[in-house]
C-alpha positions, 0 to 999 in steps of 0.5 A: 499499499504505497498511498501511506508512504506517499502521504508520509513523504509529502507530510515530511516535505511540507513540515520543512516548508510549512504554508504561512498565513500571508493572506489577510481577511480585511473585514475581520482582521485575521490572517489565513492561508488561501486555497491558492497558497495550498495548491502552490505548495502541494501541487509540485509535491503531489506530482513528485510523489505520484499521489492524486487527490480526487474529490467526490461530493456526497452531500450538499445542503443550501440555505438562503440567508439575508445579509445586513443590506437585505440581499440574499446570500446562499450558504452551502455546506458540502460533505466531500470525500477525497480519495488519496490514490497512489499512482504507482499501485492504485492504493487509496485512502479516503478523507472526509471533510466538510466545506462551508461557504456563503456567496451572493451569486453562483460561487457558494458551492465552488467556495465550499469545495475550495474550503473542503479541499484546503482543510482536507490537505492541512489536516491530512498532511499536518501542515504547519504555519511555518516550516522548520527553517531556523538553522540555529534553532536545532542541531542535528547529527545525521547518520549516513543513509543507505539509498536504493542506488547504494543497494543496487551498486552493492548488489553488482558482482562484476564490473560488467554488471556495474556498467550495465546498471550505470548505463540504465540510470538517468543522467542525474542519478548517474552524476550524483552516484559517480563516486559510489560507482568508482568505489565499487569498481575499485572493490571489484577490480581487486 
């Protein structure tokens, strides 16, 4: 079930960058994260990790209200299921959330969908307001990580196998792993 790995990977990346509350509600004076900020932060990570978020409205309620000036407002409440689907294996996890919005025209449902998506993403990926971006706040001791490429290189038993592996990799991965290939080639030459 790759879906949980992908959610976890995106959560890890978003925890480092966060999504700040840069927008301001002028009527009530509070700061908030707009839907476009959420899309901008999340979209490249969804593409990078191969995770799709697919919405499905399961309930819609509309009520007409009157604003202070006496004109109609449409108050919409949507219950939305969001399927988080891993492109790699089709595994999925469903998150249910509610979106509410008011509008004097035809945009109340659209606004409610945006609210539902935004809060689904903020909750599912545990998005902080700010990332862990103060280098002086913490000190880390990092252990060397053995990557999948390290394992593939170590599994090569001949120089021919190592050369074949090297040729099959994209250029960006080859260039990052050149020192590891060179070291393994020396080991195999002995």
